[in-house]
VOTIPA-679252 format. One record per residue: residue number from 0; residue in three letters; y negated, x negated, z of N, C-alpha, C, CB in turn. Coordinates in steps of 0.05 Angstrom, whole numbers, plus 5000, padded with zeros to 4 digits. Glycine has a CB too. Layout:
# VOTIPA-679252
NUM / ALA / Y / X / Z / Y / X / Z / Y / X / Z / Y / X / Z $
...
***
This chain:
# VOTIPA-679252
0 / MET / 4853 / 5049 / 5047 / 4862 / 5039 / 5021 / 4859 / 5009 / 5021 / 4847 / 5052 / 4999 $
1 / LEU / 4881 / 4996 / 5011 / 4881 / 4967 / 5010 / 4885 / 4958 / 4981 / 4903 / 4955 / 5028 $
2 / HIS / 4866 / 4942 / 4971 / 4865 / 4934 / 4943 / 4885 / 4912 / 4936 / 4837 / 4926 / 4935 $
3 / GLY / 4886 / 4906 / 4910 / 4904 / 4885 / 4900 / 4891 / 4857 / 4900 / 4914 / 4891 / 4873 $
4 / CYS / 4904 / 4838 / 4888 / 4895 / 4810 / 4889 / 4869 / 4805 / 4875 / 4917 / 4792 / 4878 $
5 / ASN / 4861 / 4823 / 4857 / 4835 / 4819 / 4843 / 4812 / 4833 / 4856 / 4838 / 4828 / 4814 $
6 / GLY / 4816 / 4842 / 4881 / 4794 / 4854 / 4896 / 4789 / 4883 / 4888 / 4769 / 4838 / 4891 $
7 / VAL / 4768 / 4894 / 4900 / 4761 / 4922 / 4895 / 4751 / 4925 / 4866 / 4739 / 4932 / 4915 $
8 / GLY / 4763 / 4944 / 4852 / 4756 / 4949 / 4824 / 4757 / 4978 / 4817 / 4773 / 4933 / 4806 $
9 / ARG / 4755 / 4984 / 4792 / 4755 / 5011 / 4782 / 4781 / 5026 / 4789 / 4751 / 5012 / 4752 $
10 / HIS / 4803 / 5012 / 4788 / 4829 / 5025 / 4795 / 4828 / 5036 / 4823 / 4852 / 5004 / 4792 $
11 / ASP / 4817 / 5021 / 4842 / 4816 / 5030 / 4870 / 4797 / 5053 / 4873 / 4807 / 5007 / 4888 $
12 / ARG / 4775 / 5053 / 4858 / 4756 / 5075 / 4860 / 4767 / 5101 / 4848 / 4729 / 5068 / 4847 $
13 / VAL / 4783 / 5098 / 4827 / 4796 / 5121 / 4816 / 4816 / 5133 / 4836 / 4811 / 5113 / 4789 $
14 / TRP / 4831 / 5116 / 4850 / 4850 / 5126 / 4870 / 4835 / 5138 / 4893 / 4868 / 5103 / 4879 $
15 / ALA / 4813 / 5126 / 4902 / 4797 / 5137 / 4924 / 4787 / 5165 / 4916 / 4773 / 5119 / 4931 $
16 / ALA / 4778 / 5168 / 4892 / 4769 / 5195 / 4883 / 4792 / 5214 / 4882 / 4756 / 5192 / 4855 $
17 / GLN / 4816 / 5205 / 4874 / 4839 / 5222 / 4873 / 4847 / 5232 / 4901 / 4863 / 5208 / 4861 $
18 / LEU / 4847 / 5214 / 4921 / 4852 / 5222 / 4948 / 4832 / 5242 / 4959 / 4853 / 5197 / 4966 $
19 / ALA / 4807 / 5237 / 4952 / 4786 / 5255 / 4961 / 4789 / 5283 / 4948 / 4758 / 5244 / 4954 $
20 / GLN / 4798 / 5283 / 4923 / 4803 / 5308 / 4909 / 4825 / 5324 / 4922 / 4809 / 5303 / 4880 $
21 / TRP / 4845 / 5309 / 4934 / 4866 / 5323 / 4948 / 4857 / 5333 / 4975 / 4890 / 5304 / 4952 $
22 / GLY / 4833 / 5325 / 4984 / 4823 / 5334 / 5009 / 4823 / 5314 / 5032 / 4838 / 5358 / 5018 $
23 / TYR / 4830 / 5289 / 5026 / 4831 / 5268 / 5046 / 4805 / 5252 / 5046 / 4855 / 5249 / 5042 $
24 / ALA / 4798 / 5241 / 5069 / 4777 / 5220 / 5070 / 4790 / 5194 / 5062 / 4763 / 5219 / 5098 $
25 / ALA / 4778 / 5180 / 5043 / 4789 / 5154 / 5033 / 4770 / 5132 / 5039 / 4795 / 5156 / 5003 $
26 / LEU / 4779 / 5113 / 5056 / 4763 / 5090 / 5063 / 4774 / 5066 / 5049 / 4762 / 5086 / 5094 $
27 / LEU / 4760 / 5055 / 5030 / 4769 / 5032 / 5014 / 4759 / 5007 / 5028 / 4758 / 5034 / 4985 $
28 / VAL / 4778 / 4991 / 5037 / 4771 / 4967 / 5053 / 4771 / 4942 / 5035 / 4791 / 4963 / 5076 $
29 / ASP / 4748 / 4928 / 5035 / 4746 / 4903 / 5020 / 4754 / 4879 / 5038 / 4717 / 4899 / 5008 $
30 / SER / 4777 / 4868 / 5033 / 4786 / 4846 / 5050 / 4779 / 4818 / 5040 / 4816 / 4847 / 5053 $
31 / PHE / 4766 / 4817 / 5016 / 4761 / 4791 / 5003 / 4733 / 4782 / 5006 / 4768 / 4793 / 4975 $
32 / ARG / 4714 / 4798 / 4997 / 4686 / 4788 / 4996 / 4675 / 4780 / 5023 / 4668 / 4809 / 4984 $
33 / PRO / 4680 / 4795 / 5044 / 4671 / 4785 / 5070 / 4682 / 4758 / 5078 / 4677 / 4805 / 5092 $
34 / ARG / 4705 / 4750 / 5066 / 4717 / 4724 / 5072 / 4710 / 4703 / 5051 / 4747 / 4727 / 5074 $
35 / GLY / 4693 / 4711 / 5032 / 4683 / 4691 / 5012 / 4700 / 4690 / 4987 / 4682 / 4665 / 5024 $
36 / PHE / 4717 / 4710 / 4981 / 4734 / 4710 / 4958 / 4728 / 4734 / 4941 / 4763 / 4708 / 4966 $
37 / THR / 4731 / 4731 / 4914 / 4730 / 4754 / 4897 / 4758 / 4762 / 4887 / 4712 / 4748 / 4873 $
38 / GLU / 4776 / 4742 / 4886 / 4804 / 4748 / 4879 / 4821 / 4725 / 4889 / 4807 / 4751 / 4848 $
39 / VAL / 4847 / 4731 / 4893 / 4866 / 4711 / 4903 / 4892 / 4712 / 4887 / 4872 / 4715 / 4933 $
40 / CYS / 4891 / 4720 / 4862 / 4915 / 4724 / 4846 / 4930 / 4697 / 4843 / 4908 / 4736 / 4819 $
41 / ASN / 4956 / 4698 / 4848 / 4973 / 4674 / 4849 / 4966 / 4655 / 4872 / 4972 / 4659 / 4822 $
42 / ARG / 4948 / 4663 / 4889 / 4940 / 4647 / 4913 / 4937 / 4666 / 4937 / 4912 / 4632 / 4907 $
43 / GLY / 4957 / 4684 / 4939 / 4955 / 4706 / 4958 / 4951 / 4698 / 4987 / 4979 / 4722 / 4955 $
44 / ARG / 4960 / 4674 / 4994 / 4958 / 4666 / 5022 / 4929 / 4657 / 5029 / 4977 / 4643 / 5027 $
45 / LEU / 4911 / 4656 / 5010 / 4883 / 4650 / 5017 / 4872 / 4672 / 5035 / 4866 / 4648 / 4991 $
46 / VAL / 4880 / 4697 / 5029 / 4876 / 4719 / 5047 / 4903 / 4732 / 5052 / 4854 / 4741 / 5036 $
47 / PRO / 4917 / 4723 / 5072 / 4945 / 4732 / 5075 / 4948 / 4761 / 5081 / 4958 / 4716 / 5098 $
48 / PRO / 4971 / 4772 / 5074 / 4974 / 4801 / 5078 / 4971 / 4810 / 5108 / 5002 / 4810 / 5069 $
49 / GLU / 4977 / 4791 / 5126 / 4973 / 4798 / 5154 / 4943 / 4803 / 5160 / 4983 / 4775 / 5172 $
50 / ALA / 4925 / 4788 / 5147 / 4897 / 4793 / 5151 / 4888 / 4819 / 5139 / 4880 / 4770 / 5138 $
51 / GLN / 4898 / 4826 / 5116 / 4891 / 4851 / 5104 / 4903 / 4875 / 5120 / 4902 / 4853 / 5075 $
52 / ALA / 4927 / 4871 / 5131 / 4938 / 4892 / 5148 / 4921 / 4895 / 5174 / 4967 / 4885 / 5156 $
53 / ARG / 4911 / 4874 / 5185 / 4894 / 4875 / 5208 / 4868 / 4891 / 5201 / 4886 / 4847 / 5219 $
54 / ASP / 4858 / 4886 / 5177 / 4834 / 4901 / 5168 / 4840 / 4931 / 5167 / 4826 / 4892 / 5140 $
55 / ALA / 4865 / 4938 / 5159 / 4872 / 4966 / 5158 / 4871 / 4979 / 5186 / 4900 / 4970 / 5146 $
56 / PHE / 4881 / 4965 / 5206 / 4881 / 4976 / 5233 / 4852 / 4978 / 5244 / 4898 / 4959 / 5252 $
57 / ASP / 4835 / 4958 / 5237 / 4807 / 4959 / 5245 / 4793 / 4982 / 5232 / 4793 / 4932 / 5239 $
58 / ALA / 4799 / 4987 / 5206 / 4788 / 5010 / 5192 / 4796 / 5036 / 5205 / 4795 / 5009 / 5162 $
59 / ALA / 4822 / 5038 / 5213 / 4832 / 5062 / 5226 / 4817 / 5067 / 5252 / 4862 / 5060 / 5231 $
60 / PHE / 4811 / 5045 / 5267 / 4796 / 5048 / 5292 / 4769 / 5061 / 5286 / 4793 / 5021 / 5306 $
61 / TYR / 4756 / 5051 / 5265 / 4730 / 5063 / 5258 / 4733 / 5093 / 5251 / 4718 / 5047 / 5233 $
62 / LEU / 4753 / 5099 / 5236 / 4757 / 5127 / 5228 / 4762 / 5145 / 5252 / 4780 / 5129 / 5208 $
63 / ARG / 4777 / 5135 / 5272 / 4784 / 5152 / 5295 / 4760 / 5161 / 5311 / 4803 / 5137 / 5312 $
64 / VAL / 4738 / 5147 / 5310 / 4715 / 5155 / 5326 / 4697 / 5174 / 5311 / 4698 / 5130 / 5334 $
65 / ARG / 4704 / 5180 / 5286 / 4688 / 5199 / 5271 / 4698 / 5228 / 5277 / 4691 / 5194 / 5240 $
66 / PRO / 4679 / 5246 / 5281 / 4686 / 5273 / 5288 / 4699 / 5289 / 5265 / 4662 / 5288 / 5297 $
67 / ASP / 4696 / 5279 / 5240 / 4707 / 5293 / 5217 / 4735 / 5283 / 5210 / 4689 / 5290 / 5194 $
68 / ILE / 4747 / 5266 / 5226 / 4773 / 5254 / 5220 / 4793 / 5263 / 5241 / 4772 / 5223 / 5219 $
69 / ARG / 4817 / 5271 / 5233 / 4839 / 5276 / 5251 / 4851 / 5250 / 5260 / 4861 / 5295 / 5238 $
70 / ALA / 4846 / 5242 / 5284 / 4851 / 5215 / 5294 / 4880 / 5207 / 5292 / 4841 / 5212 / 5322 $
71 / GLN / 4898 / 5226 / 5295 / 4927 / 5219 / 5295 / 4939 / 5224 / 5268 / 4941 / 5235 / 5316 $
72 / ARG / 4923 / 5229 / 5247 / 4933 / 5235 / 5221 / 4921 / 5215 / 5200 / 4927 / 5264 / 5213 $
73 / ILE / 4923 / 5190 / 5207 / 4912 / 5170 / 5189 / 4935 / 5155 / 5175 / 4893 / 5150 / 5204 $
74 / GLY / 4934 / 5154 / 5149 / 4954 / 5140 / 5133 / 4942 / 5115 / 5120 / 4966 / 5158 / 5112 $
75 / VAL / 4959 / 5099 / 5108 / 4950 / 5075 / 5094 / 4964 / 5074 / 5067 / 4955 / 5049 / 5111 $
76 / ILE / 4950 / 5066 / 5047 / 4961 / 5062 / 5020 / 4950 / 5036 / 5009 / 4953 / 5086 / 5001 $
77 / GLY / 4968 / 5021 / 4996 / 4960 / 4995 / 4985 / 4974 / 4988 / 4959 / 4966 / 4973 / 5006 $
78 / PHE / 4961 / 4971 / 4944 / 4970 / 4965 / 4917 / 4973 / 4935 / 4914 / 4950 / 4976 / 4896 $
79 / SER / 4997 / 4926 / 4906 / 5003 / 4898 / 4901 / 4998 / 4881 / 4926 / 4986 / 4887 / 4878 $
80 / HIS / 4978 / 4865 / 4927 / 4971 / 4850 / 4951 / 4967 / 4869 / 4975 / 4946 / 4832 / 4947 $
81 / GLY / 4954 / 4891 / 4969 / 4950 / 4911 / 4990 / 4976 / 4925 / 4998 / 4930 / 4932 / 4980 $
82 / GLY / 4994 / 4928 / 4979 / 5021 / 4939 / 4986 / 5036 / 4920 / 5003 / 5036 / 4945 / 4961 $
83 / TRP / 5034 / 4894 / 4997 / 5045 / 4873 / 5014 / 5035 / 4876 / 5043 / 5039 / 4845 / 5002 $
84 / ALA / 5009 / 4880 / 5045 / 4997 / 4884 / 5072 / 5007 / 4909 / 5085 / 4966 / 4885 / 5069 $
85 / VAL / 5011 / 4930 / 5070 / 5022 / 4955 / 5081 / 5048 / 4950 / 5095 / 5024 / 4976 / 5060 $
86 / LEU / 5066 / 4934 / 5081 / 5092 / 4928 / 5093 / 5091 / 4911 / 5117 / 5110 / 4916 / 5072 $
87 / LYS / 5069 / 4897 / 5122 / 5065 / 4883 / 5147 / 5056 / 4903 / 5169 / 5044 / 4860 / 5144 $
88 / ALA / 5039 / 4921 / 5160 / 5027 / 4940 / 5179 / 5046 / 4960 / 5191 / 5005 / 4955 / 5166 $
89 / VAL / 5069 / 4965 / 5178 / 5087 / 4985 / 5187 / 5109 / 4974 / 5205 / 5100 / 4999 / 5164 $
90 / LEU / 5110 / 4948 / 5210 / 5131 / 4935 / 5225 / 5122 / 4931 / 5254 / 5139 / 4909 / 5213 $
91 / ALA / 5140 / 4938 / 5273 / 5134 / 4934 / 5301 / 5132 / 4904 / 5307 / 5156 / 4947 / 5318 $
92 / GLY / 5113 / 4898 / 5325 / 5110 / 4870 / 5334 / 5098 / 4851 / 5314 / 5136 / 4860 / 5343 $
93 / THR / 5086 / 4861 / 5293 / 5075 / 4844 / 5272 / 5045 / 4843 / 5272 / 5085 / 4854 / 5244 $
94 / ILE / 5031 / 4865 / 5270 / 5002 / 4866 / 5268 / 4990 / 4884 / 5289 / 4994 / 4876 / 5240 $
95 / ARG / 5002 / 4908 / 5293 / 4990 / 4928 / 5311 / 4988 / 4918 / 5339 / 5005 / 4954 / 5309 $
96 / ARG / 4965 / 4923 / 5352 / 4962 / 4917 / 5380 / 4973 / 4940 / 5397 / 4932 / 4912 / 5387 $
97 / ALA / 4980 / 4934 / 5421 / 4993 / 4954 / 5438 / 4974 / 4978 / 5444 / 5002 / 4942 / 5464 $
98 / ASP / 4948 / 4973 / 5443 / 4929 / 4994 / 5450 / 4920 / 5011 / 5426 / 4905 / 4982 / 5463 $
99 / GLU / 4933 / 5008 / 5403 / 4926 / 5025 / 5380 / 4951 / 5038 / 5369 / 4911 / 5007 / 5358 $
100 / PRO / 4948 / 5062 / 5359 / 4972 / 5076 / 5349 / 4980 / 5066 / 5321 / 4967 / 5106 / 5347 $
101 / PRO / 5005 / 5070 / 5314 / 5013 / 5063 / 5286 / 5002 / 5083 / 5266 / 5044 / 5062 / 5284 $
102 / PHE / 5004 / 5076 / 5241 / 4996 / 5095 / 5220 / 5016 / 5118 / 5219 / 4994 / 5081 / 5193 $
103 / ALA / 5006 / 5142 / 5211 / 5023 / 5165 / 5210 / 5039 / 5166 / 5184 / 5006 / 5190 / 5211 $
104 / ALA / 5031 / 5151 / 5164 / 5046 / 5149 / 5139 / 5036 / 5125 / 5123 / 5043 / 5176 / 5122 $
105 / ALA / 5053 / 5114 / 5106 / 5045 / 5090 / 5091 / 5058 / 5092 / 5063 / 5054 / 5064 / 5105 $
106 / VAL / 5042 / 5085 / 5043 / 5052 / 5083 / 5015 / 5045 / 5056 / 5004 / 5039 / 5106 / 4997 $
107 / ALA / 5065 / 5042 / 4994 / 5061 / 5015 / 4983 / 5068 / 5015 / 4953 / 5078 / 4994 / 4998 $
108 / PHE / 5049 / 5010 / 4936 / 5053 / 5008 / 4907 / 5060 / 4979 / 4900 / 5029 / 5018 / 4891 $
109 / TYR / 5082 / 4975 / 4886 / 5091 / 4948 / 4876 / 5083 / 4925 / 4895 / 5079 / 4943 / 4848 $
110 / PRO / 5093 / 4927 / 4920 / 5085 / 4907 / 4940 / 5100 / 4881 / 4939 / 5088 / 4919 / 4968 $
111 / GLY / 5089 / 4860 / 4950 / 5104 / 4837 / 4956 / 5122 / 4844 / 4980 / 5086 / 4812 / 4962 $
112 / CYS / 5147 / 4836 / 4979 / 5166 / 4844 / 5000 / 5178 / 4819 / 5013 / 5188 / 4862 / 4989 $
113 / ASP / 5165 / 4809 / 5035 / 5176 / 4787 / 5050 / 5199 / 4797 / 5067 / 5154 / 4775 / 5068 $
114 / PRO / 5219 / 4780 / 5074 / 5240 / 4789 / 5092 / 5228 / 4800 / 5118 / 5260 / 4766 / 5098 $
115 / PRO / 5237 / 4823 / 5127 / 5226 / 4835 / 5151 / 5236 / 4823 / 5177 / 5232 / 4865 / 5152 $
116 / GLY / 5256 / 4806 / 5175 / 5266 / 4792 / 5199 / 5278 / 4811 / 5219 / 5244 / 4777 / 5211 $
117 / GLY / 5289 / 4834 / 5210 / 5301 / 4853 / 5228 / 5281 / 4870 / 5244 / 5319 / 4839 / 5246 $
118 / ALA / 5255 / 4867 / 5238 / 5235 / 4883 / 5252 / 5239 / 4913 / 5247 / 5206 / 4874 / 5244 $
119 / ALA / 5230 / 4929 / 5266 / 5233 / 4957 / 5265 / 5209 / 4971 / 5252 / 5238 / 4969 / 5293 $
120 / LEU / 5215 / 4991 / 5236 / 5194 / 5008 / 5225 / 5180 / 5024 / 5247 / 5205 / 5027 / 5203 $
121 / GLU / 5154 / 5026 / 5245 / 5138 / 5043 / 5263 / 5126 / 5067 / 5248 / 5116 / 5027 / 5277 $
122 / THR / 5127 / 5067 / 5222 / 5114 / 5086 / 5205 / 5132 / 5095 / 5182 / 5087 / 5075 / 5194 $
123 / ASP / 5133 / 5121 / 5177 / 5147 / 5130 / 5153 / 5134 / 5117 / 5128 / 5146 / 5161 / 5151 $
124 / THR / 5150 / 5106 / 5111 / 5140 / 5089 / 5090 / 5153 / 5096 / 5063 / 5145 / 5059 / 5096 $
125 / LEU / 5136 / 5096 / 5042 / 5145 / 5101 / 5015 / 5137 / 5076 / 4998 / 5132 / 5127 / 5003 $
126 / ILE / 5157 / 5065 / 4984 / 5152 / 5043 / 4965 / 5156 / 5053 / 4937 / 5171 / 5019 / 4971 $
127 / LEU / 5137 / 5048 / 4920 / 5138 / 5056 / 4891 / 5136 / 5030 / 4875 / 5115 / 5076 / 4884 $
128 / ILE / 5156 / 5025 / 4858 / 5157 / 5000 / 4843 / 5173 / 5003 / 4817 / 5170 / 4978 / 4861 $
129 / GLY / 5167 / 4986 / 4798 / 5181 / 4987 / 4772 / 5204 / 4967 / 4771 / 5162 / 4982 / 4749 $
130 / ASP / 5225 / 4973 / 4757 / 5247 / 4955 / 4755 / 5243 / 4932 / 4735 / 5273 / 4970 / 4749 $
131 / ASN / 5220 / 4933 / 4721 / 5214 / 4911 / 4702 / 5190 / 4895 / 4713 / 5207 / 4923 / 4674 $
132 / ASP / 5186 / 4896 / 4739 / 5164 / 4881 / 4752 / 5172 / 4853 / 4757 / 5155 / 4896 / 4778 $
133 / GLU / 5161 / 4833 / 4743 / 5168 / 4805 / 4748 / 5149 / 4791 / 4767 / 5170 / 4790 / 4721 $
134 / TRP / 5128 / 4804 / 4775 / 5109 / 4792 / 4794 / 5118 / 4798 / 4823 / 5080 / 4803 / 4789 $
135 / THR / 5124 / 4822 / 4828 / 5136 / 4829 / 4855 / 5163 / 4843 / 4849 / 5116 / 4848 / 4871 $
136 / PRO / 5184 / 4828 / 4845 / 5210 / 4838 / 4836 / 5222 / 4859 / 4855 / 5229 / 4816 / 4832 $
137 / VAL / 5233 / 4879 / 4842 / 5245 / 4901 / 4858 / 5268 / 4892 / 4875 / 5255 / 4923 / 4839 $
138 / ALA / 5282 / 4871 / 4867 / 5304 / 4861 / 4884 / 5295 / 4852 / 4911 / 5318 / 4838 / 4870 $
139 / ARG / 5271 / 4841 / 4913 / 5261 / 4833 / 4940 / 5255 / 4857 / 4957 / 5235 / 4816 / 4936 $
140 / CYS / 5245 / 4879 / 4945 / 5240 / 4903 / 4961 / 5266 / 4917 / 4969 / 5222 / 4922 / 4945 $
141 / GLU / 5286 / 4915 / 4952 / 5312 / 4926 / 4959 / 5324 / 4911 / 4983 / 5332 / 4925 / 4935 $
142 / ARG / 5320 / 4884 / 4983 / 5329 / 4869 / 5006 / 5313 / 4876 / 5031 / 5327 / 4838 / 5001 $
143 / TRP / 5287 / 4880 / 5028 / 5270 / 4889 / 5050 / 5280 / 4915 / 5062 / 5240 / 4892 / 5041 $
144 / ARG / 5286 / 4933 / 5044 / 5297 / 4960 / 5052 / 5323 / 4957 / 5067 / 5301 / 4978 / 5028 $
145 / ASP / 5340 / 4939 / 5058 / 5367 / 4936 / 5069 / 5366 / 4921 / 5096 / 5385 / 4922 / 5050 $
146 / GLN / 5345 / 4905 / 5101 / 5344 / 4888 / 5125 / 5327 / 4900 / 5147 / 5333 / 4861 / 5117 $
147 / VAL / 5309 / 4919 / 5140 / 5291 / 4929 / 5161 / 5307 / 4948 / 5179 / 5267 / 4944 / 5148 $
148 / THR / 5299 / 4950 / 5204 / 5311 / 4969 / 5223 / 5295 / 4995 / 5222 / 5311 / 4957 / 5252 $
149 / PHE / 5308 / 5017 / 5216 / 5294 / 5042 / 5211 / 5282 / 5053 / 5237 / 5313 / 5063 / 5199 $
150 / ASN / 5295 / 5050 / 5260 / 5284 / 5059 / 5285 / 5275 / 5088 / 5285 / 5260 / 5042 / 5292 $
151 / GLY / 5291 / 5105 / 5271 / 5284 / 5133 / 5270 / 5263 / 5141 / 5250 / 5276 / 5142 / 5297 $
152 / ARG / 5252 / 5121 / 5237 / 5231 / 5127 / 5217 / 5244 / 5130 / 5189 / 5210 / 5104 / 5216 $
153 / THR / 5228 / 5141 / 5171 / 5238 / 5145 / 5143 / 5228 / 5123 / 5125 / 5228 / 5173 / 5133 $
154 / LEU / 5245 / 5113 / 5109 / 5238 / 5094 / 5088 / 5249 / 5104 / 5061 / 5249 / 5065 / 5094 $
155 / GLN / 5230 / 5109 / 5043 / 5238 / 5118 / 5016 / 5229 / 5097 / 4996 / 5226 / 5146 / 5010 $
156 / MET / 5245 / 5093 / 4975 / 5237 / 5075 / 4954 / 5243 / 5088 / 4927 / 5250 / 5047 / 4957 $
157 / LYS / 5224 / 5090 / 4910 / 5228 / 5101 / 4883 / 5224 / 5079 / 4863 / 5210 / 5126 / 4878 $
158 / VAL / 5244 / 5074 / 4846 / 5243 / 5053 / 4826 / 5240 / 5066 / 4799 / 5268 / 5035 / 4827 $
159 / TYR / 5219 / 5058 / 4784 / 5214 / 5070 / 4758 / 5226 / 5053 / 4736 / 5183 / 5073 / 4753 $
160 / PRO / 5245 / 5064 / 4720 / 5258 / 5048 / 4699 / 5238 / 5038 / 4678 / 5280 / 5065 / 4686 $
161 / GLY / 5239 / 5012 / 4673 / 5223 / 5000 / 4652 / 5194 / 4995 / 4660 / 5223 / 5018 / 4629 $
162 / ALA / 5186 / 5004 / 4683 / 5157 / 5001 / 4691 / 5152 / 4972 / 4701 / 5150 / 5021 / 4713 $
163 / ARG / 5128 / 4963 / 4695 / 5120 / 4936 / 4703 / 5102 / 4937 / 4727 / 5106 / 4921 / 4680 $
164 / HIS / 5093 / 4914 / 4735 / 5073 / 4912 / 4757 / 5048 / 4927 / 4748 / 5067 / 4883 / 4764 $
165 / ALA / 5035 / 4940 / 4767 / 5010 / 4955 / 4762 / 5016 / 4978 / 4742 / 4988 / 4937 / 4751 $
166 / PHE / 5038 / 4992 / 4745 / 5045 / 5013 / 4726 / 5025 / 5036 / 4726 / 5072 / 5023 / 4733 $
167 / ASP / 5008 / 5038 / 4746 / 4988 / 5059 / 4747 / 4960 / 5049 / 4738 / 4986 / 5071 / 4774 $
168 / ALA / 4959 / 5024 / 4727 / 4934 / 5013 / 4719 / 4922 / 5030 / 4696 / 4938 / 4984 / 4709 $
169 / LEU / 4896 / 5027 / 4693 / 4883 / 5041 / 4671 / 4889 / 5028 / 4644 / 4852 / 5041 / 4676 $
170 / ALA / 4894 / 5002 / 4644 / 4899 / 4987 / 4619 / 4929 / 4988 / 4612 / 4889 / 4959 / 4621 $
171 / MET / 4935 / 4989 / 4587 / 4963 / 4987 / 4577 / 4973 / 4958 / 4581 / 4965 / 4996 / 4547 $
172 / PRO / 4999 / 4953 / 4579 / 5010 / 4927 / 4585 / 4996 / 4904 / 4572 / 5039 / 4926 / 4578 $
173 / HIS / 4991 / 4883 / 4587 / 4976 / 4859 / 4578 / 4982 / 4837 / 4598 / 4946 / 4864 / 4576 $
174 / TYR / 4976 / 4812 / 4590 / 4979 / 4789 / 4608 / 4955 / 4787 / 4626 / 4983 / 4763 / 4592 $
175 / PHE / 4961 / 4783 / 4652 / 4940 / 4779 / 4671 / 4950 / 4759 / 4692 / 4932 / 4806 / 4685 $
176 / ALA / 4935 / 4737 / 4696 / 4943 / 4716 / 4715 / 4971 / 4706 / 4710 / 4940 / 4727 / 4743 $
177 / GLY / 4979 / 4705 / 4685 / 5005 / 4694 / 4678 / 5028 / 4714 / 4680 / 5011 / 4672 / 4695 $
178 / HIS / 5022 / 4739 / 4685 / 5042 / 4760 / 4688 / 5037 / 4783 / 4669 / 5043 / 4771 / 4717 $
179 / TYR / 5058 / 4795 / 4659 / 5056 / 4817 / 4640 / 5056 / 4843 / 4657 / 5079 / 4817 / 4619 $
180 / ILE / 5034 / 4856 / 4658 / 5030 / 4880 / 4675 / 5018 / 4903 / 4659 / 5013 / 4873 / 4700 $
181 / GLY / 5017 / 4926 / 4671 / 5002 / 4947 / 4658 / 5015 / 4975 / 4659 / 4996 / 4941 / 4630 $
182 / ARG / 5001 / 4993 / 4649 / 5007 / 5022 / 4652 / 5034 / 5030 / 4640 / 4985 / 5039 / 4640 $
183 / ASP / 5048 / 5045 / 4655 / 5072 / 5059 / 4645 / 5066 / 5089 / 4648 / 5099 / 5051 / 4661 $
184 / PRO / 5063 / 5104 / 4626 / 5053 / 5131 / 4628 / 5070 / 5149 / 4646 / 5052 / 5143 / 4601 $
185 / GLU / 5096 / 5147 / 4645 / 5113 / 5164 / 4661 / 5111 / 5157 / 4691 / 5142 / 5162 / 4653 $
186 / ALA / 5111 / 5132 / 4697 / 5108 / 5124 / 4725 / 5081 / 5131 / 4736 / 5114 / 5094 / 4729 $
187 / ALA / 5060 / 5126 / 4719 / 5033 / 5132 / 4727 / 5029 / 5162 / 4732 / 5013 / 5122 / 4706 $
188 / ALA / 5043 / 5178 / 4718 / 5041 / 5207 / 4722 / 5056 / 5216 / 4747 / 5051 / 5222 / 4698 $
189 / ASP / 5079 / 5204 / 4753 / 5095 / 5212 / 4775 / 5086 / 5202 / 4802 / 5124 / 5204 / 4770 $
190 / ALA / 5076 / 5177 / 4803 / 5070 / 5164 / 4828 / 5049 / 5180 / 4845 / 5059 / 5136 / 4823 $
191 / PRO / 5028 / 5191 / 4833 / 5010 / 5207 / 4849 / 5023 / 5232 / 4861 / 4986 / 5215 / 4833 $
192 / ILE / 5042 / 5244 / 4846 / 5056 / 5267 / 4856 / 5073 / 5259 / 4881 / 5074 / 5279 / 4834 $
193 / GLU / 5087 / 5237 / 4879 / 5103 / 5227 / 4901 / 5086 / 5220 / 4925 / 5120 / 5202 / 4892 $
194 / SER / 5063 / 5207 / 4920 / 5046 / 5199 / 4941 / 5034 / 5223 / 4955 / 5023 / 5181 / 4931 $
195 / ARG / 5025 / 5242 / 4940 / 5012 / 5266 / 4952 / 5032 / 5281 / 4969 / 5001 / 5284 / 4930 $
196 / ALA / 5057 / 5284 / 4959 / 5077 / 5299 / 4974 / 5084 / 5284 / 5000 / 5102 / 5304 / 4957 $
197 / PHE / 5086 / 5258 / 4998 / 5093 / 5242 / 5021 / 5072 / 5244 / 5043 / 5097 / 5212 / 5013 $
198 / PHE / 5047 / 5241 / 5035 / 5025 / 5243 / 5054 / 5023 / 5272 / 5065 / 4998 / 5236 / 5041 $
199 / ALA / 5025 / 5292 / 5048 / 5023 / 5319 / 5058 / 5043 / 5326 / 5079 / 5025 / 5339 / 5035 $
200 / ALA / 5068 / 5315 / 5076 / 5089 / 5321 / 5095 / 5084 / 5308 / 5122 / 5115 / 5312 / 5083 $
201 / ARG / 5068 / 5287 / 5122 / 5065 / 5272 / 5147 / 5036 / 5273 / 5159 / 5072 / 5243 / 5142 $
202 / LEU / 5017 / 5278 / 5142 / 4989 / 5279 / 5151 / 4980 / 5308 / 5155 / 4970 / 5265 / 5132 $
203 / GLY / 4996 / 5327 / 5144 / 4988 / 5355 / 5146 / 4969 / 5361 / 5123 / 4975 / 5361 / 5172 $
204 / ALA / 4964 / 5387 / 5120 / 4946 / 5396 / 5098 / 4918 / 5387 / 5105 / 4948 / 5427 / 5095 $
205 / PRO / 4903 / 5376 / 5085 / 4875 / 5369 / 5090 / 4859 / 5393 / 5096 / 4863 / 5354 / 5065 $
206 / ARG / 4837 / 5389 / 5111 / 4819 / 5411 / 5118 / 4805 / 5421 / 5093 / 4799 / 5402 / 5139 $
***
């Protein structure tokens, strides 16, 4: 699990508990505090998405040596800044080293979507985003989808009408870091269903 620009918080712990309730082991990676930051909102390059994506692969390495983890069934999920990192982690020749396997599935919530530069997907990927998101606009993710090379992998994107950034947040819409963000009840109810089905199809049924 990869957190957003405000660091590890209650939202992430709620999601970790949800994943555990579904039967998955959830490892929440803190990419900020070990680097001396508590948040990087509107300053995302202080801890660039490439660094957070590298953290995800290092976390997967740790998980693979555990006897209670299916080593080839590790997925990644990220939110906002963490979703931005997810979209780096799923591209060939970007973050993954040759001696480590790609993720088996990836889910990116309202991610930053940099141009993929024609890079190929290595992981089946699901993007969940609102069409009223002015912080990470859906148009950028549509361009990402249209420019990436699928390479036999699956890319799904679900756009929630009227939903803003952080549509699954615990708080209702409010201003944060100069952006209007917050919960959309319909999107917040549907996104876990989509995520669970996407992971189940690719990671297999939890033990």
